[in-house]
C-alpha positions in Angstrom: -32.1 26.6 90.2 -29.5 24.4 89.4 -28.9 22.5 86.2 -26.9 19.8 85.3 -26.3 18.8 81.6 -24.8 14.8 81.5 -23.8 13.4 77.6 -24.3 9.4 77.9 -22.9 7.4 75.1 -21.8 3.7 74.5 -22.6 2.5 78.4 -20.7 6.2 79.4 -21.6 9.3 81.4 -19.9 12.8 81.7 -21.0 15.6 83.3 -20.9 19.7 81.2 -18.7 20.8 83.9 -15.4 18.1 83.8 -15.6 18.9 80.3 -15.7 22.5 80.4 -13.3 21.7 83.6 -10.7 19.9 80.8 -10.2 22.6 78.5 -9.6 25.6 81.1 -6.5 23.0 82.1 -5.7 22.9 78.4 -5.8 26.2 77.5 -3.9 27.2 81.1 -1.0 24.5 80.4 -0.8 25.4 76.8 0.8 28.7 79.7 -2.6 30.9 79.1 -3.7 32.8 82.4 -7.7 32.5 83.0 -7.8 35.7 83.1 -7.4 36.0 79.7 -10.3 33.6 79.0 -13.0 35.6 78.5 -15.3 32.8 76.2 -15.4 29.6 75.5 -17.0 27.7 72.8 -17.0 23.6 73.2 -17.8 21.1 70.9 -17.5 17.5 72.4 -17.7 14.3 70.2 -18.7 11.0 72.8 -17.5 8.6 70.4 -14.2 9.9 70.2 -13.7 11.6 73.9 -12.4 14.6 73.3 -13.4 18.0 73.4 -12.7 20.8 70.9 -12.9 24.3 71.5 -12.6 28.0 70.6 -11.3 30.2 73.1 -11.8 34.5 72.9 -13.5 33.6 69.4 -9.7 33.2 67.7 -8.1 30.4 69.6 -8.8 26.7 69.0 -7.7 23.7 70.8 -9.0 19.9 71.4 -8.9 18.3 75.0 -8.5 14.3 74.4 -8.0 13.4 78.2 -11.6 13.4 79.1 -12.3 10.0 80.7 -15.1 8.7 81.6 
């Protein structure tokens, strides 16, 4: 079974996979390697269209390029 998770807010819709992909791109563009990513915690604020994230329990960041 495949589950798809969407967030809808203010006439926009974004898929959980889109948020995760955008966060991973941010992580990589900061000079990190994907093989070093062990855990990922994402907090999405739909009113800001921003994802805040914690990688490996310590590294923090944000992605505000989530165009939906």
